[in-house]
C-alpha positions as CSV (number, residue, x, y, z in Angstrom):
1,X,-6.6,-7.7,-4.1
2,X,-9.2,-6.6,-1.6
3,X,-12.4,-4.5,-1.5
4,X,-12.5,-1.2,0.3
5,X,-15.5,-0.1,2.5
6,X,-17.4,0.8,-0.7
7,X,-16.7,-2.5,-2.4
8,X,-14.1,-0.9,-4.8
9,X,-11.3,-3.3,-5.6
10,X,-7.8,-2.2,-4.4
11,X,-4.4,-3.7,-4.4
12,X,-1.2,-2.6,-2.7
13,X,2.4,-3.7,-2.7
14,X,2.9,-6.0,0.4
15,X,5.7,-4.0,1.9
16,X,5.4,-1.9,5.1
17,X,6.4,1.7,4.7
18,X,8.4,1.7,8.0
19,X,10.7,-1.2,7.2
20,X,11.0,-3.1,3.9
21,X,9.2,-6.2,5.2
22,X,5.9,-7.9,4.2
23,X,2.9,-6.5,6.0
24,X,1.8,-10.0,7.0
25,X,5.3,-11.3,8.0
26,X,4.4,-14.5,6.1
27,X,1.3,-15.2,8.1
28,X,-1.2,-14.4,5.3
29,X,-3.1,-12.2,7.8
30,X,-3.5,-8.6,6.7
31,X,-6.9,-7.3,7.8
32,X,-7.6,-6.2,11.3
33,X,-10.8,-4.3,12.1
34,X,-11.2,-3.1,8.5
35,X,-7.7,-1.9,8.0
36,X,-4.5,-3.4,6.7
37,X,-2.1,-3.9,9.6
38,X,1.6,-4.6,9.7
39,X,2.1,-7.8,11.8
40,X,5.6,-6.7,12.8
41,X,5.0,-3.3,14.4
42,X,1.2,-2.7,14.1
43,X,1.1,0.2,11.6
44,X,-2.4,0.5,10.2
45,X,-3.3,1.5,6.7
46,X,-6.7,2.6,5.2
47,X,-8.2,0.2,2.6
48,X,-9.4,3.0,0.3
49,X,-6.0,4.7,-0.3
50,X,-3.3,2.8,1.6
51,X,-2.6,5.8,3.9
52,X,-0.9,4.9,7.2
53,X,-3.2,6.2,10.0
54,X,-1.3,4.8,13.0
55,X,2.2,3.7,13.7
56,X,5.8,4.8,13.0
57,X,5.1,5.4,9.3
58,X,2.0,7.5,9.9
59,X,1.2,9.6,6.8
60,X,3.1,7.3,4.4
61,X,1.2,5.6,1.6
62,X,1.4,2.0,0.5
63,X,2.2,1.8,-3.2
64,X,-1.0,1.0,-5.1
65,X,-1.0,-1.6,-7.8
66,X,-3.0,-0.8,-11.0
67,X,-6.1,-2.9,-11.5
68,X,-8.1,-3.7,-14.6
69,X,-11.7,-5.1,-14.4
70,X,-12.8,-7.4,-17.1
71,X,-16.3,-8.6,-16.6
72,X,-16.5,-10.1,-13.1
73,X,-12.7,-10.6,-12.9
74,X,-10.1,-8.2,-11.5
75,X,-6.4,-8.3,-12.7
76,X,-3.3,-6.5,-11.5
77,X,-2.0,-4.7,-14.6
78,X,1.7,-5.3,-15.5
79,X,3.0,-1.9,-16.3
80,X,6.4,-3.2,-17.2
81,X,8.0,-1.0,-14.5
82,X,10.5,-2.6,-12.1
């Protein structure tokens, strides 16, 4: 889970849209200059909607994960879909 530029909580599936590999390549590092960045090939995704703005998968969207806010806590909602 992360906060976008307006402090709205967001969560995305950690899989690059170019190749089915984790964005962080196991490093735990996702954010570069206010965007999510793929460590393997440098694709950059906007925080607010997961749109790829640079790289081989430009125009593709990261799959958003549904969130639920309960008080001051944020949870990823299990939709039961696989």
